[in-house]
Each structure stands twice: as structure tokens, then as C-alpha cells.
N, C-alpha and C positions, 0 to 999 in steps of 0.2 A: 148595757153595758156585756152584762153574757149573752142578748139574744148577737149581739155584735162578733163575740169571740165564735161563737156556734156557728153563723153565716165564715168567718176566717175560715174555719175552721173546714165545712163544705168543702169550696174555692180548691183549698188547698189537697182538700179529695180528689174531686176534680181533673187537677194540674198532674196526682200523681196516673191517674187514669190514662189520663192523655199521654203523657207518656211510655207508661207500658203498651199502650192502645199501638205507640208507632213504633216502639222497635219493639216487635211482635209481627207488625208489616214490615219492617225491612227485617229480618230473621228468615220470613214468611219470602219474599220476594227474592232473597241472597240463597237459600234453598232450592225454589226451584228455578232458579236461573242457574246454578249448577246440575243441578239433576238432569235439568231439561237436557243441555248443551251434552251430559253424559249421552244422554237417549238418542238424542241424534244421531252425535254416535256413534251409536251400533247400530240404530237402522241401517241406517250407513254402508256400516261393514254386510251386515244382513242385504242389504239390494244387492249389491256389488258382489257381495255370490251368490248373490238367483242373474243378475245379469250372464257371471259369469256360466253358469248351470245355462240356461239357455242359448248363447252363444258357443258356446260346447271348449269354453275354454275350462 
């Protein structure tokens, strides 16, 4: 009976670990998406300014 109890606890720990990993993955994806969009917008502004300098604008 004690071995079964330990086995159940081990499974619970793995489930908790899996949930934690999933939450970290979701947070990482959300952060990367948000930061990526900001960087993309910033690079577009820089690109447009460089284009304006090249064509005398």
C-alpha cells in the first residue's frame, strides 16, 4: 500500500511539472509575440527613415 502511495505522488508531481512547463511556454510565446511586434514596428520606422534619406526626403 505504501508503494502505491509513493507511485501516486510521483504521478502528481509529474502532472504539476507538466502544468508548470506549459504555463512557462505560453508566457514565453506571448512575450516573444509582443516584443517581436514592437521590434518589427521599430525596424519599419528605421527603414522608412533610411529610405527617405536615400531619396532626398
